[in-house]
N, C-alpha and C positions, 0 to 999 in steps of 0.2 A: 909468721903467716899473716896475710892481709885479712881485712875484714871479710866476714862471711855474708853480709847482707847488704852490700853496697847497691846491688841491683835486685829489686823485687821482680821475680820472674813470673809471668802470667802462664807460660806454657810449662808442663811438667818437665823436670830434668830427667834425662834418660841414662846418663852415665852412672851406673850403680856404684862403682868404685869411688868416683868423685863425691857422690852424695854421702857415702859411708865415711870417707875421709873427713869431709866437712863436719859431719855429725860427731865423729870422734874428737876432732879439734874443739868443737864447741863444748862438748861435755867436759873435756879436760880443762878448758879455760874457766869453768865454773868452780874449780878447786880454789879455795881461799877467798871466794866472793861471798860476802856475808850480807844477806838480806834479812835473815832471821838471827836471833841471838844464839840459838842452841846448836845449829849445824850450818855448814856452808852450803852454797847452792848445788854443788855436786852431790853431796850426801843427801840433800833434800830431794833432788830429782831421782836419785837411785833408790832412796827409801820409798818414794811415791810409786815408782815402778814395781818395787817389791810388794807393796800393799795391793797393787793391781793384780799382779801375778797370783798372790795368795787368795784373792777374791775370785779367781777364775776368769779374769777379763781377757778379751781377745787381744791379739797383737797390736792392733791400731790403738786401742785404749791404753795398753801398757806403754807404747811409745809416746803417746800424747802426755801421759802422766810423767814420764821421765823428762820430757823436754818442755813442759808448760812454762817454765821460767827462763827459757833460753835468752830472753832479751836482757837479762842481767849480765850476760857474758861481756867481757871487754872486747870480744870480737864482733859484737853486734853493734852496728851503727845505723840501724833502721831509723828513718825519720819519725817512726812511731815508738821509739824506745821508751818514752815516758808513759806510753800505754802498752805495757809489756804483753798484755793479752793479744792486742792487735798485731804487734811485732811477731809474736809466736805464730799466730795464724798465717801471716804473710810469709814467714820463712818456711814453715812446715808444709803448707798446701802444695806448692809446686814440686816439692821433693817427695812427699809421702802421701799426697792425696787430700781430697776435700775433707774427709771425716777426721783424719788426724789433726789437720789444721784447725778445723772447726772446734773439736773437743778441747784442744789446748787453749784456743782463743776464747772459749766459753767459761773458763774457770773463774774469772772475775764476776761475770754475770751470775754464775751459780752461787758464789759467796753472797752477793747482794740479795739474791732471791731467798737463800736459806735464812739469812738474817731477818728478812721481811716476813717470812712465812712459817718458820720453825721455831717455836718457843724455846728459848734457852740456847739456841745455836750461837748467837753472838757472844755469850759469856764464855764459850769454849775456844774462841779465837785467841791466837797469840797476840801479845801487845803490838807487834809489828803489823799483823794483819788487821787489827782494829784501826791503827793509824792509816793504813792504806785504804781501808774501807771508806773512810771520810773523803779521801782524795779521789776515790773512784765514784763518788756520788752518793754514798750511803745506801741503806736498804732500798731495794726496788725490785719490782717484777717486770721483766721485759717480755711482753707477749710474743714477739717475733722469736725470741730464743726458746721460750717455754713451749711453743707450738712445734718446734723442730723435732723430728723423730729421734734425733740423737740426744735430746735433752736428758733423758734418764742417765745415760752414760756420762754426761757432763756433771751431773750431780754426784755420781760415783767418783769421778776424777777429783772433784772438790773435796770429798771426804778423804781420799788418798792423800791429797795435798795437806789437809789439816793434820793428818796423822803422821806426817813425814818430817817431823821436827824433833826427833829424839836422839840425843847423842849416844853413839855406840850401838844403835839398833841394827839388826841384821839388814843387809841390803844387797841388791843385785850388783854386779860388777859392770863396768863400762862395756866389757866384752859381751856380757849377757844382753845389754841394751842394743849393742850393734848387731847381735844375732837376730833379735826381734826386728830391728830396722831392716835387715836384709830380707827377712821373710815378708815384711810388708812391701818392700820394693818388688820382690819377685811376684807376689800376689797381684799387685797393681799392674805389673808388666804382662801378666798372663791374661788379663781381662781385655 
């Protein structure tokens, strides 16, 4: 299969089957991709989605949690791949809408914010997350992000991300995530 992000699309994609097929290929391509030491990126995304579901999150937040690290996929050749939060936002927005893209794209800003504002948060980060924090600019508060009405859900996603690094933890399946994705597509198309 060819790269999924060669073209960053400004207009929403309307072919539901194509978007779901791309999403499935992207998820499957994360199997065996190791950004963390404990779980591969497929398990990480599926665990994050599970945490969101268990927390009662809406479908858009569940989908953003599942796909927040999509830029780690070998299928992603976004020019922003080294800024995986930006690449996630650019890939998700035309497919699943502004909120899904924004939430996935905000997970780095949320980490930086929590380290800057929540005592002890940084000590709970994985070693990989601590290293990436430095590369991402370190602790910081971004007023433009914090003032967004979706910010509270970005913080929720960040906590799902942090808790989704447990070998053998229960997790949603790819099919579960695709069902959520289909509901998001259909909700967006009905508006």
